[in-house]
C-alpha positions, -999 to +999 in steps of 0.1 A: -164+037-279-130+032-298-114+061-279-127+047-246-112+012-254-079+028-263-079+046-229-086+014-210-059-006-229-034+022-224-040+020-186-037-018-187-004-016-206+009+009-181+000-014-152+016-044-169+050-028-174+062-044-142+054-073-118+063-073-081+063-104-058+066-097-021+071-123+006+064-111+042+068-127+076+040-121+101+036-131+137+004-150+140-022-154+112-059-149+112-085-160+087-103-127+088-111-117+052-104-082+038-134-059+042-156-060+012-160-022+009-130-001+001-140+024+028-137-003+054-103-014+040-090+021+045-104+024+080-089-009+091-055+000+076-055+033+094-062+016+127-033-008+120-010+021+112-021+038+145-013+008+165+021+001+149+031+038+152+024+036+190+045+004+192+074+020+173+073+051+194+074+032+227+099+006+216+124+032+206+119+052+238+112+085+220+107+113+245+086+134+222+049+126+230+025+118+202-012+116+204-018+083+185-054+080+198-063+113+181-054+101+146-087+102+128-076+106+092-046+099+070-039+136+071-036+134+109-013+104+106+010+121+081+012+153+102+023+133+132+048+113+112+062+145+097+066+162+131+081+130+146+106+128+117+117+164+122+122+158+159+142+126+154+164+143+128+170+172+152+178+148+181+198+125+158+176+095+167+179+065+144+152+039+142+157+002+137+157-005+100+125-025+101+107+003+120+121+029+096+108+010+066+073+008+081+074+046+088+084+052+052+055+030+040+030+049+060+042+083+049+043+072+012+007+059+014-005+091+031+011+112+003-004+089-023-039+095-008-033+132-007-023+133-044-054+113-053-078+134-032-092+153-062-093+122-085-113+100-062-150+110-060-162+115-025-199+112-017-209+123+017-239+111+038-252+117+073-235+149+081-201+145+065-192+179+051-187+186+013-151+198+019-139+163+031-120+140+008-102+106+011-072+122+027-090+144+054-121+124+063-124+106+096-120+070+085-138+056+115-170+071+101-166+051+069-203+041+069-212+077+064-195+082+030-188+065-003-157+066-025-157+061-062-123+053-078-107+036-107-093+000-105-057+013-102-065+031-070-083+001-056-054-022-064-030+002-047-051+004-016-057-033-013-020-040-019-010-017+010-037-035+031-021-068+023+013-055+032+000-039+064+027-032+089+046-065+083+082-069+072+090-078+036+119-102+036+121-109-001+109-088-031+113-097-068+104-071-094+102-079-132+102-052-158+086-057-192+120-047-207+136-078-191+151-063-160+148-085-129+156-071-094+155-092-062+158-075-028+164-095+003+162-080+038+196-080+055+186-098+087+168-125+067+198-129+043+220-136+072+198-164+084+177-175+054+150-202+058+147-226+030+110-230+032+106-192+027+130-192-002+112-221-018+078-204-013+090-172-028+104-190-059+071-209-064+050-177-061+074-160-085+070-187-111+032-187-108+030-149-109+052-147-140+030-172-159-001-153-149+015-120-159+025-134-193-011-145-199-024-110-191+001-094-214-010-117-243-046-108-236-038-070-238-019-076-270-049-093-285-071-063-274-047-039-290-047-059-323-085-058-322-086-021-318-062-014-346-083-034-371 
């Protein structure tokens, strides 16, 4: 039991080494809650990525055709993104900065799921083959499988769901060593809106206080284990 507690605390400490506050701007808001099951979260997020990739492709008038409708898994998405990237490099096509950042976000998440394919337990039902995993499975069939993962993976997936395909205009990152980095999107910096600045500041203050309380809790746990 002691070794298990140490492992849990070690993971908590690792997760608490930094704090990140993002402020995003979104066109239109809905009150639709996040899906309760993580499989549903992944399915909806993939659909959002599909839709945005199609918009980016059309908006930038890229001649290379892509079959967005045939994206069934995150592996399919990554392969299309990879091929599209190679084509744009060859043709010297440069995306708008906002579109480019969304593409990078998609690719990064796909690679993350690929790297975690062996670490996330995959339980198939109703005809899903044993060879499938979180990276290769058809996400629209999320009712046919179950995923078992640690809290860190769940937090990562839900965080990417919250970010979706929206633009991040402000980001503040705190390191436990005292480093503080604030990034501001160039277009927003040129025409800042005070209400957004105030909101980001308020959320930063609330998040730091909550973060400090979590750090203190973990410190108490560590002290308890050492006794």
